[in-house]
N, C-alpha and C positions, 0 to 999 in steps of 0.2 A: 183738296176736296174733302168736304165733311160727309161722314157716313151717318145718315139719319136713322132714327129709331125704327121705321118700318122695315129696314133691311133685315134685321134679325127677327122681326115678326114673320118674315117670309122664309128665310133659310133655317129658322128654328124648327120648321117641319122637316123631320128626317135628319136633323143635325147630328144625332148620336150614332148614325150609321157609319160615320168616318171619324168623329171626334170623341175621343175617350181620354180619361186621365192617364197620363203616361207615368209609369212607376218611377223612373229615374227623376223626372221633374218633380214629382210629389216628394221624393226623398230630399231633394235640394230645397224645396220650399220649406219643408219642416225644419231642416238643419239651419237654414238662413234665418228663419223666424225665431229660433231659440225659444220655443214656447215655455210658458210657466204653467204649473198645475192649477187647474181651476180658472184659467184665463179665458177671455172672450175674444174672438177673432172675426174680422170682417173680410168678405170677399167682394171687392168692388168690381162690378161687371161680371157677375157670376155665371151668366149664361144659363145653361140647363143644369148646372150644379154638379157636373162631373168631378171637379176638383174639390168641391165642398164635401161630397160623399167620401172621396178617398182620404182627405185630410181629417175628416170627422172620424173615420175608421182608425186613424192613428192616435185618437184620443183628444182631438181639439173640439171645442164648442164653437161652432161657426154661425154667423149671420150672413145673409147675402142680399145684395142690391143689384138691380138690373132694370133698364128702361123698357125691356120687351116683355109683354105679358105672355107671349107664346113661349119664350124661353123659361120664364118663371113658373109657368104651369107644369112644365116637365121637371123643373128643379124641385118644386114642392112635392110632386109625386115620388121623386127619387129620394128626397130627404124630408120625411114627414115630421121629424122633430126639430127642424131648423126654422128660424124666423127669417122671413124674406120681406123686402120692401120694393115696391115698383117705383123706381126713381133713377135719375142719373147720378153719377158720382158728385156732380156739381150741386145737387139738391139733397145731400146726405141728411136724413131725418134724425140721426142719433145725437145725444147730448155730448157736451165736451168731455174729453178724457174718459170715454166709455170703453174703449177696446184696448186689449193688451198686444195687439198686432193686427196687421192687415195684409192681404194679398191683392194683386191686380194682375191678372194673367191674360196676356194677349188682348187687352181691352183699351189700352191707352190711346191707340190710333183711332178709336171710335169716339173719343170724348170731344165734344164741341168746344169746350174751354178747358184745356189741360191745366192751366194755372189755377183756375177756380176749383177744379176737381181735386187737385192735389192739396190745395189749401183746406178743403173740407175734410179730406181724409186725415190730414195732419191734426185738424181740430179735434176729431173724435178719438184720437189715439192718446193714451196715457203717456206721461213723460217716461222716457226710456224704452218705449215700444218701438217696433220696427215695421216698416212697410216694405214688403218684398214684391217687386214687380218683375214680370217676364215680358220683354218687349224686343224692340230692334232699333237700330239707328239708321239714318238715311244711307250712311256709307255701307253698312252691312247689306241692306236691300239691293243696292246697286251692284253688289258683288255676287248676286244670285245668277246662276246660268239661265234662269227664266228670262233675264233681260235680253238675251239673244233672240227670243221668240216673241216676247210681249213687252217691248221697250216702254210703251206709253203706260201700261199698267204698273210696271215697276217704278217708273218715275213718279207716278201719282202716289204710290204706296210710300215712297221715300219722303214725300212732302207731307205726310200725315203726322210725323213725329219730329221732336227736336233733335238736334245733333247731340252727341255725347256731352260736350262741354256745356251746351245750353241746358240740357237736362239737369246736370249737376248744379248749375246756377239757379234754376227754377226751384229745385228741391230745397236748397238752402234759403232762398228768398221767402218761401212759404212757411218756413219754421223748422225744417229738419236740421239737426246739428251735425250729422255725419252722413256721408254718401259714399258708397263703394259699388264697383261694377265687376261682374264676372261674365266672361264670354261663354257662349254655349255653341258647340258645333253639333249639328243634327246627327244623331246616331242612326245606323241602319235599321235598328229595331224599334224606332220611335212609334208609339201607339196612338198619339194624337196627330191626326193628319191635317195640320194647318198648312199654310201655303207652300212653305219650302220643305215640308216633310218628304217631298219627292226628290230631294237632293241626290240621294243614292239610287233612286228608282224612277228614272224619268218617265217610264211607261205609265206610272200611276197618274201622271198629269193628264193622260188621255181619258181617264175615267170621269164621266159626267158627274157622278155622285161626289167625287173628291172636289171638283171645281165648284159644285153647287154649295158646298159647305165651307167655302173660304171666301171672305169678304173681298179679297183682291180680285178674284174672277167675277164675283157677283156685283160689286159696286164700282170698281176702279177701271175695269177693262171694257172697251167697246167690242161688240160682237164681231165686227169685221176683223179686228186685230186678233181676237181669240181664234176665229176660224182659220185665218191665214197662218197663225203661229202653230196651231195644232197640226196642220198639214205639213209644215216644215219639220216639226218635231217628230211626227210619225215617220216621215221619210228619212230623217237622220238616224232614227233608231233602226229602221229596217235596213238601211245601207251601211250601218256600222260607223257612222260619223259622230254619234252622240258623245263618245268618250273624249274626242278631241275638243268638242265644244265645252264640255264640263271642265276639262283641264285648263282652258283659257280663263276660267273664273275662280280657280283655286286661290285662296288667300288666307291670311292668318287673323282676320278681323273677328272671326266668329260669325255665326249665322243669326243668332239671337243673343239676348243679354239678360242676365239677372241684375236687377238694380235694387240695392238694399239701402234704405234711408232710415236712420235712427232719429227719433225725436228727442 
C-alpha cells in the first residue's frame, strides 16, 4: 500500500506532541555520517524538522525536503536558517554532487518509488559521502508484538519496504559502493514515539495521540481492526496477560535498522 502525500498534511497537525528527536538516535546519525567541517547535509523526508534541528545543533548545516506543506511549515518555523524544498525524494531539486551526506529517517516506507528516490539521493551526494537511513525490514515488523492485536496493519507495514537483501541490492544498483546495516532495539527511554516505541510500554498504544501521529495506525489499519485490537490489548494489560504476549515476540532481529550507504 502506498502512503500518499495528504496523509502527512493531516497528521502533521499536532505531530510534535509525541514525535521528538531522540538523543540516542541523533548521536548515532552523527557518528554514522562522519561529518566534515563546513559540509552540507540533506534530510530527505524531513517532516517537521525535529532531527534537522537536533543535528544542526551539533554543528551540521542541513537542507530539508518533504512532500507535505503542513510538515514543512512547522519545519521552517523551527529551523529559520535552514533551506527547505517542497518535493518528494524522487524529485530532488539539487544539483549533482551537492551534499557531503544525507539522512532519511523513518521515511523510506512513504516513498512511492524507492529506487528512483534513492537514485536521486545518490546523485546529489559527493563521491565519498554517506547516506544514513533509519528504517525497518519486513522481517522486523512481523516480529512486533503489535502483530498479535493488529495483524493486517502489521502485514501492510511489512509490505512497504524491501527485504534486507533487496535493500542492499537496490543501493548498490543505484550507485552506492558500500552498504552496511546496524540493528536497533527500541530503548525504554525512547523520546520519538513512532509505531513500535510502545514495545516496552504497551499501555502507550492505548493513547489516541500516539496512534494519530504514526502512519501505521493512520494509513495502514482499518478502524474495525484497531477497535477490536485495542479492546484485546486493554483487557490483556488489565488481566496481566500482556507480558506473555510480548515474550512470544522476543527475537534478535532488532526492531529497526540503521542503513549506511557510501557513494
